[in-house]
N, CA, C, O and CB atoms as a CASP TS submission, in Angstrom:
PFRMAT TS
TARGET T0000
AUTHOR 0000-0000-0000
METHOD Language model
MODEL 1
PARENT N/A
ATOM      1  N   UNK     1      -0.387  -1.348  10.258  1.00  0.00           N
ATOM      2  CA  UNK     1       0.127  -2.742  10.127  1.00  0.00           C
ATOM      3  C   UNK     1      -0.883  -3.907  10.705  1.00  0.00           C
ATOM      4  O   UNK     1      -1.488  -3.901  11.777  1.00  0.00           O
ATOM      5  CB  UNK     1       1.524  -2.808  10.910  1.00  0.00           C
ATOM      6  N   UNK     2      -0.883  -4.810   9.773  1.00  0.00           N
ATOM      7  CA  UNK     2      -1.565  -6.014  10.336  1.00  0.00           C
ATOM      8  C   UNK     2      -0.931  -6.715  11.597  1.00  0.00           C
ATOM      9  O   UNK     2       0.284  -6.894  11.516  1.00  0.00           O
ATOM     10  CB  UNK     2      -1.641  -7.029   9.251  1.00  0.00           C
ATOM     11  N   UNK     3      -1.419  -7.048  12.498  1.00  0.00           N
ATOM     12  CA  UNK     3      -0.704  -7.813  13.503  1.00  0.00           C
ATOM     13  C   UNK     3      -0.125  -9.103  13.149  1.00  0.00           C
ATOM     14  O   UNK     3       0.813  -9.587  13.783  1.00  0.00           O
ATOM     15  CB  UNK     3      -1.524  -8.036  14.545  1.00  0.00           C
ATOM     16  N   UNK     4      -0.646  -9.640  12.190  1.00  0.00           N
ATOM     17  CA  UNK     4      -0.059 -11.076  11.659  1.00  0.00           C
ATOM     18  C   UNK     4       0.935 -11.032  10.751  1.00  0.00           C
ATOM     19  O   UNK     4       1.591 -12.054  10.548  1.00  0.00           O
ATOM     20  CB  UNK     4      -1.037 -11.918  11.001  1.00  0.00           C
ATOM     21  N   UNK     5       1.197  -9.907  10.094  1.00  0.00           N
ATOM     22  CA  UNK     5       2.221  -9.927   8.958  1.00  0.00           C
ATOM     23  C   UNK     5       2.788  -8.524   9.051  1.00  0.00           C
ATOM     24  O   UNK     5       2.360  -7.637   9.790  1.00  0.00           O
ATOM     25  CB  UNK     5       1.567 -10.266   7.417  1.00  0.00           C
ATOM     26  N   UNK     6       3.975  -8.422   8.067  1.00  0.00           N
ATOM     27  CA  UNK     6       4.423  -6.770   8.062  1.00  0.00           C
ATOM     28  C   UNK     6       3.824  -6.380   6.757  1.00  0.00           C
ATOM     29  O   UNK     6       4.361  -5.429   6.189  1.00  0.00           O
ATOM     30  CB  UNK     6       6.257  -6.385   8.088  1.00  0.00           C
ATOM     31  N   UNK     7       2.826  -6.937   6.193  1.00  0.00           N
ATOM     32  CA  UNK     7       2.218  -6.126   5.141  1.00  0.00           C
ATOM     33  C   UNK     7       1.203  -5.051   5.366  1.00  0.00           C
ATOM     34  O   UNK     7       0.231  -5.315   6.074  1.00  0.00           O
ATOM     35  CB  UNK     7       1.655  -6.948   4.323  1.00  0.00           C
ATOM     36  N   UNK     8       1.333  -3.859   4.830  1.00  0.00           N
ATOM     37  CA  UNK     8       0.363  -2.953   5.310  1.00  0.00           C
ATOM     38  C   UNK     8      -0.982  -3.083   4.836  1.00  0.00           C
ATOM     39  O   UNK     8      -1.071  -3.702   3.775  1.00  0.00           O
ATOM     40  CB  UNK     8       0.754  -1.723   5.053  1.00  0.00           C
ATOM     41  N   UNK     9      -1.887  -2.733   5.256  1.00  0.00           N
ATOM     42  CA  UNK     9      -3.392  -2.782   4.810  1.00  0.00           C
ATOM     43  C   UNK     9      -3.893  -1.402   4.576  1.00  0.00           C
ATOM     44  O   UNK     9      -3.737  -0.500   5.400  1.00  0.00           O
ATOM     45  CB  UNK     9      -4.343  -3.482   5.908  1.00  0.00           C
ATOM     46  N   UNK    10      -4.568  -1.239   3.308  1.00  0.00           N
ATOM     47  CA  UNK    10      -5.040  -0.065   2.861  1.00  0.00           C
ATOM     48  C   UNK    10      -6.783  -0.521   2.778  1.00  0.00           C
ATOM     49  O   UNK    10      -7.366  -1.443   2.207  1.00  0.00           O
ATOM     50  CB  UNK    10      -4.191   0.418   1.333  1.00  0.00           C
ATOM     51  N   UNK    11      -7.150   0.378   3.465  1.00  0.00           N
ATOM     52  CA  UNK    11      -8.759   0.256   3.456  1.00  0.00           C
ATOM     53  C   UNK    11      -9.377   1.472   2.314  1.00  0.00           C
ATOM     54  O   UNK    11      -8.904   2.606   2.380  1.00  0.00           O
ATOM     55  CB  UNK    11      -9.427   0.596   5.251  1.00  0.00           C
ATOM     56  N   UNK    12     -10.374   1.171   1.356  1.00  0.00           N
ATOM     57  CA  UNK    12     -10.715   2.184   0.475  1.00  0.00           C
ATOM     58  C   UNK    12     -12.374   2.078   0.784  1.00  0.00           C
ATOM     59  O   UNK    12     -12.919   0.976   0.842  1.00  0.00           O
ATOM     60  CB  UNK    12     -10.139   1.905  -1.192  1.00  0.00           C
ATOM     61  N   UNK    13     -12.959   3.069   0.935  1.00  0.00           N
ATOM     62  CA  UNK    13     -14.449   3.279   0.812  1.00  0.00           C
ATOM     63  C   UNK    13     -15.043   3.545  -0.468  1.00  0.00           C
ATOM     64  O   UNK    13     -14.529   4.393  -1.197  1.00  0.00           O
ATOM     65  CB  UNK    13     -14.836   4.323   1.592  1.00  0.00           C
ATOM     66  N   UNK    14     -16.051   2.924  -0.815  1.00  0.00           N
ATOM     67  CA  UNK    14     -16.789   3.112  -2.072  1.00  0.00           C
ATOM     68  C   UNK    14     -18.087   3.102  -1.875  1.00  0.00           C
ATOM     69  O   UNK    14     -18.484   2.580  -0.833  1.00  0.00           O
ATOM     70  CB  UNK    14     -16.521   2.189  -3.040  1.00  0.00           C
ATOM     71  N   UNK    15     -19.014   3.638  -2.766  1.00  0.00           N
ATOM     72  CA  UNK    15     -20.521   3.604  -2.562  1.00  0.00           C
ATOM     73  C   UNK    15     -21.097   3.578  -4.006  1.00  0.00           C
ATOM     74  O   UNK    15     -20.406   3.807  -4.999  1.00  0.00           O
ATOM     75  CB  UNK    15     -21.096   4.936  -1.677  1.00  0.00           C
ATOM     76  N   UNK    16     -22.330   3.300  -4.036  1.00  0.00           N
ATOM     77  CA  UNK    16     -22.956   3.239  -5.356  1.00  0.00           C
ATOM     78  C   UNK    16     -24.104   4.465  -5.401  1.00  0.00           C
ATOM     79  O   UNK    16     -24.750   4.842  -4.424  1.00  0.00           O
ATOM     80  CB  UNK    16     -23.636   1.675  -5.594  1.00  0.00           C
ATOM     81  N   UNK    17     -24.188   4.913  -6.551  1.00  0.00           N
ATOM     82  CA  UNK    17     -25.078   6.056  -6.444  1.00  0.00           C
ATOM     83  C   UNK    17     -26.719   5.668  -6.517  1.00  0.00           C
ATOM     84  O   UNK    17     -27.637   6.451  -6.271  1.00  0.00           O
ATOM     85  CB  UNK    17     -24.672   7.056  -7.638  1.00  0.00           C
ATOM     86  N   UNK    18     -26.847   4.245  -6.922  1.00  0.00           N
ATOM     87  CA  UNK    18     -28.131   3.762  -6.999  1.00  0.00           C
ATOM     88  C   UNK    18     -29.173   4.696  -7.738  1.00  0.00           C
ATOM     89  O   UNK    18     -30.218   5.060  -7.199  1.00  0.00           O
ATOM     90  CB  UNK    18     -28.547   3.489  -5.651  1.00  0.00           C
ATOM     91  N   UNK    19     -28.812   5.037  -8.968  1.00  0.00           N
ATOM     92  CA  UNK    19     -29.661   5.788  -9.687  1.00  0.00           C
ATOM     93  C   UNK    19     -29.920   5.209 -11.314  1.00  0.00           C
ATOM     94  O   UNK    19     -29.291   4.200 -11.634  1.00  0.00           O
ATOM     95  CB  UNK    19     -29.048   7.224  -9.616  1.00  0.00           C
ATOM     96  N   UNK    20     -30.629   5.699 -12.096  1.00  0.00           N
ATOM     97  CA  UNK    20     -30.876   5.180 -13.350  1.00  0.00           C
ATOM     98  C   UNK    20     -30.128   5.716 -14.226  1.00  0.00           C
ATOM     99  O   UNK    20     -30.388   5.541 -15.417  1.00  0.00           O
ATOM    100  CB  UNK    20     -32.077   5.269 -13.738  1.00  0.00           C
ATOM    101  N   UNK    21     -29.152   6.404 -13.869  1.00  0.00           N
ATOM    102  CA  UNK    21     -28.178   6.944 -14.954  1.00  0.00           C
ATOM    103  C   UNK    21     -27.648   5.841 -16.070  1.00  0.00           C
ATOM    104  O   UNK    21     -27.254   4.717 -15.761  1.00  0.00           O
ATOM    105  CB  UNK    21     -26.864   7.549 -14.174  1.00  0.00           C
ATOM    106  N   UNK    22     -27.696   6.262 -17.173  1.00  0.00           N
ATOM    107  CA  UNK    22     -27.113   5.393 -18.213  1.00  0.00           C
ATOM    108  C   UNK    22     -25.695   4.865 -17.989  1.00  0.00           C
ATOM    109  O   UNK    22     -25.386   3.741 -18.384  1.00  0.00           O
ATOM    110  CB  UNK    22     -27.115   6.121 -19.463  1.00  0.00           C
ATOM    111  N   UNK    23     -24.721   5.772 -17.276  1.00  0.00           N
ATOM    112  CA  UNK    23     -23.432   5.492 -17.093  1.00  0.00           C
ATOM    113  C   UNK    23     -23.134   4.550 -16.285  1.00  0.00           C
ATOM    114  O   UNK    23     -22.161   3.804 -16.405  1.00  0.00           O
ATOM    115  CB  UNK    23     -22.830   6.417 -16.766  1.00  0.00           C
ATOM    116  N   UNK    24     -24.118   4.521 -15.237  1.00  0.00           N
ATOM    117  CA  UNK    24     -24.184   3.370 -14.228  1.00  0.00           C
ATOM    118  C   UNK    24     -24.398   2.011 -14.770  1.00  0.00           C
ATOM    119  O   UNK    24     -24.100   1.086 -14.013  1.00  0.00           O
ATOM    120  CB  UNK    24     -25.267   3.598 -13.271  1.00  0.00           C
ATOM    121  N   UNK    25     -24.849   1.727 -15.913  1.00  0.00           N
ATOM    122  CA  UNK    25     -25.036   0.528 -16.687  1.00  0.00           C
ATOM    123  C   UNK    25     -24.152  -0.097 -17.243  1.00  0.00           C
ATOM    124  O   UNK    25     -24.294  -1.223 -17.719  1.00  0.00           O
ATOM    125  CB  UNK    25     -25.727   0.644 -17.513  1.00  0.00           C
ATOM    126  N   UNK    26     -22.959   0.672 -17.248  1.00  0.00           N
ATOM    127  CA  UNK    26     -21.758   0.295 -18.235  1.00  0.00           C
ATOM    128  C   UNK    26     -20.746  -0.897 -17.237  1.00  0.00           C
ATOM    129  O   UNK    26     -19.774  -1.507 -17.683  1.00  0.00           O
ATOM    130  CB  UNK    26     -20.719   2.004 -18.724  1.00  0.00           C
ATOM    131  N   UNK    27     -21.154  -0.976 -16.174  1.00  0.00           N
ATOM    132  CA  UNK    27     -20.191  -1.800 -15.427  1.00  0.00           C
ATOM    133  C   UNK    27     -19.066  -1.237 -14.837  1.00  0.00           C
ATOM    134  O   UNK    27     -18.905  -0.046 -15.104  1.00  0.00           O
ATOM    135  CB  UNK    27     -19.724  -2.731 -16.179  1.00  0.00           C
ATOM    136  N   UNK    28     -18.161  -1.808 -14.039  1.00  0.00           N
ATOM    137  CA  UNK    28     -16.681  -1.569 -13.651  1.00  0.00           C
ATOM    138  C   UNK    28     -15.725  -1.476 -14.506  1.00  0.00           C
ATOM    139  O   UNK    28     -15.314  -2.597 -14.805  1.00  0.00           O
ATOM    140  CB  UNK    28     -16.218  -2.437 -12.916  1.00  0.00           C
ATOM    141  N   UNK    29     -15.093  -0.497 -15.126  1.00  0.00           N
ATOM    142  CA  UNK    29     -14.101  -0.582 -15.932  1.00  0.00           C
ATOM    143  C   UNK    29     -12.646  -0.272 -15.154  1.00  0.00           C
ATOM    144  O   UNK    29     -12.619   0.341 -14.086  1.00  0.00           O
ATOM    145  CB  UNK    29     -14.432   0.337 -17.061  1.00  0.00           C
ATOM    146  N   UNK    30     -11.538  -0.730 -15.767  1.00  0.00           N
ATOM    147  CA  UNK    30     -10.228  -0.477 -15.273  1.00  0.00           C
ATOM    148  C   UNK    30     -10.106   0.692 -14.449  1.00  0.00           C
ATOM    149  O   UNK    30     -10.836   1.552 -14.941  1.00  0.00           O
ATOM    150  CB  UNK    30      -9.335  -0.372 -16.312  1.00  0.00           C
ATOM    151  N   UNK    31      -9.569   1.094 -13.503  1.00  0.00           N
ATOM    152  CA  UNK    31      -9.577   2.312 -12.777  1.00  0.00           C
ATOM    153  C   UNK    31     -10.592   2.578 -11.783  1.00  0.00           C
ATOM    154  O   UNK    31     -10.443   3.386 -10.867  1.00  0.00           O
ATOM    155  CB  UNK    31      -9.627   3.285 -13.623  1.00  0.00           C
ATOM    156  N   UNK    32     -11.659   1.860 -11.986  1.00  0.00           N
ATOM    157  CA  UNK    32     -12.671   1.853 -10.658  1.00  0.00           C
ATOM    158  C   UNK    32     -12.358   1.135  -9.640  1.00  0.00           C
ATOM    159  O   UNK    32     -11.805   0.044  -9.776  1.00  0.00           O
ATOM    160  CB  UNK    32     -13.966   1.395 -10.879  1.00  0.00           C
ATOM    161  N   UNK    33     -12.641   1.600  -8.577  1.00  0.00           N
ATOM    162  CA  UNK    33     -12.192   0.896  -7.314  1.00  0.00           C
ATOM    163  C   UNK    33     -12.928  -0.706  -7.339  1.00  0.00           C
ATOM    164  O   UNK    33     -12.457  -1.665  -6.728  1.00  0.00           O
ATOM    165  CB  UNK    33     -12.726   1.897  -5.862  1.00  0.00           C
ATOM    166  N   UNK    34     -13.904  -0.740  -7.997  1.00  0.00           N
ATOM    167  CA  UNK    34     -14.627  -2.064  -7.731  1.00  0.00           C
ATOM    168  C   UNK    34     -14.189  -3.219  -9.096  1.00  0.00           C
ATOM    169  O   UNK    34     -14.793  -4.281  -9.255  1.00  0.00           O
ATOM    170  CB  UNK    34     -16.506  -1.685  -7.667  1.00  0.00           C
ATOM    171  N   UNK    35     -13.126  -2.791  -9.924  1.00  0.00           N
ATOM    172  CA  UNK    35     -12.608  -3.534 -10.865  1.00  0.00           C
ATOM    173  C   UNK    35     -11.386  -4.212 -10.502  1.00  0.00           C
ATOM    174  O   UNK    35     -10.344  -3.627 -10.208  1.00  0.00           O
ATOM    175  CB  UNK    35     -12.446  -2.810 -11.919  1.00  0.00           C
ATOM    176  N   UNK    36     -11.563  -5.627 -10.534  1.00  0.00           N
ATOM    177  CA  UNK    36     -10.177  -6.453  -9.953  1.00  0.00           C
ATOM    178  C   UNK    36      -8.963  -6.141 -10.441  1.00  0.00           C
ATOM    179  O   UNK    36      -7.971  -6.576  -9.856  1.00  0.00           O
ATOM    180  CB  UNK    36     -10.175  -7.896 -10.197  1.00  0.00           C
ATOM    181  N   UNK    37      -8.828  -5.341 -11.585  1.00  0.00           N
ATOM    182  CA  UNK    37      -7.465  -5.358 -12.171  1.00  0.00           C
ATOM    183  C   UNK    37      -6.877  -3.756 -11.876  1.00  0.00           C
ATOM    184  O   UNK    37      -5.775  -3.397 -12.291  1.00  0.00           O
ATOM    185  CB  UNK    37      -7.554  -5.798 -13.942  1.00  0.00           C
ATOM    186  N   UNK    38      -7.746  -2.913 -11.135  1.00  0.00           N
ATOM    187  CA  UNK    38      -7.390  -1.703 -10.986  1.00  0.00           C
ATOM    188  C   UNK    38      -6.176  -1.644  -9.945  1.00  0.00           C
ATOM    189  O   UNK    38      -5.411  -0.687 -10.065  1.00  0.00           O
ATOM    190  CB  UNK    38      -8.574  -0.937 -10.620  1.00  0.00           C
ATOM    191  N   UNK    39      -5.934  -2.555  -8.960  1.00  0.00           N
ATOM    192  CA  UNK    39      -4.853  -2.600  -8.026  1.00  0.00           C
ATOM    193  C   UNK    39      -4.017  -3.869  -8.295  1.00  0.00           C
ATOM    194  O   UNK    39      -4.480  -4.962  -8.621  1.00  0.00           O
ATOM    195  CB  UNK    39      -5.388  -2.563  -6.572  1.00  0.00           C
ATOM    196  N   UNK    40      -2.547  -3.522  -8.084  1.00  0.00           N
ATOM    197  CA  UNK    40      -1.583  -4.603  -8.424  1.00  0.00           C
ATOM    198  C   UNK    40      -1.337  -5.397  -7.075  1.00  0.00           C
ATOM    199  O   UNK    40      -0.197  -5.789  -6.829  1.00  0.00           O
ATOM    200  CB  UNK    40      -0.162  -3.982  -9.054  1.00  0.00           C
ATOM    201  N   UNK    41      -2.336  -5.632  -6.232  1.00  0.00           N
ATOM    202  CA  UNK    41      -2.456  -6.362  -5.170  1.00  0.00           C
ATOM    203  C   UNK    41      -3.744  -6.942  -4.779  1.00  0.00           C
ATOM    204  O   UNK    41      -4.801  -6.586  -5.300  1.00  0.00           O
ATOM    205  CB  UNK    41      -2.021  -5.693  -4.272  1.00  0.00           C
ATOM    206  N   UNK    42      -3.667  -7.776  -3.923  1.00  0.00           N
ATOM    207  CA  UNK    42      -4.961  -8.427  -3.486  1.00  0.00           C
ATOM    208  C   UNK    42      -5.931  -7.809  -2.975  1.00  0.00           C
ATOM    209  O   UNK    42      -5.651  -7.328  -1.877  1.00  0.00           O
ATOM    210  CB  UNK    42      -4.821  -9.270  -2.681  1.00  0.00           C
ATOM    211  N   UNK    43      -7.365  -7.555  -3.463  1.00  0.00           N
ATOM    212  CA  UNK    43      -8.362  -6.811  -2.672  1.00  0.00           C
ATOM    213  C   UNK    43      -9.456  -7.849  -2.069  1.00  0.00           C
ATOM    214  O   UNK    43      -9.924  -8.829  -2.648  1.00  0.00           O
ATOM    215  CB  UNK    43      -9.077  -5.673  -3.626  1.00  0.00           C
ATOM    216  N   UNK    44      -9.708  -7.445  -0.924  1.00  0.00           N
ATOM    217  CA  UNK    44     -10.875  -8.221  -0.291  1.00  0.00           C
ATOM    218  C   UNK    44     -12.003  -7.263  -0.123  1.00  0.00           C
ATOM    219  O   UNK    44     -12.057  -6.303   0.645  1.00  0.00           O
ATOM    220  CB  UNK    44     -10.499  -8.879   1.139  1.00  0.00           C
ATOM    221  N   UNK    45     -12.844  -7.663  -0.925  1.00  0.00           N
ATOM    222  CA  UNK    45     -14.346  -6.578  -0.993  1.00  0.00           C
ATOM    223  C   UNK    45     -15.084  -7.011  -0.019  1.00  0.00           C
ATOM    224  O   UNK    45     -15.118  -8.203   0.287  1.00  0.00           O
ATOM    225  CB  UNK    45     -15.399  -6.608  -2.403  1.00  0.00           C
ATOM    226  N   UNK    46     -15.821  -6.013   0.634  1.00  0.00           N
ATOM    227  CA  UNK    46     -16.911  -6.512   1.632  1.00  0.00           C
ATOM    228  C   UNK    46     -18.118  -5.717   1.406  1.00  0.00           C
ATOM    229  O   UNK    46     -19.128  -5.923   2.078  1.00  0.00           O
ATOM    230  CB  UNK    46     -16.481  -6.380   3.178  1.00  0.00           C
TER
END
């Protein structure tokens, strides 16, 4: 739990393949952890 609120914090680790695969050029689609609409709560990306 966050010390400032009662809101739980979930941390998600993601990475990029950094290759020239054609699929990586499609961008982030819903369901991808980097797509803003994937989660129903605010996400802070670092």
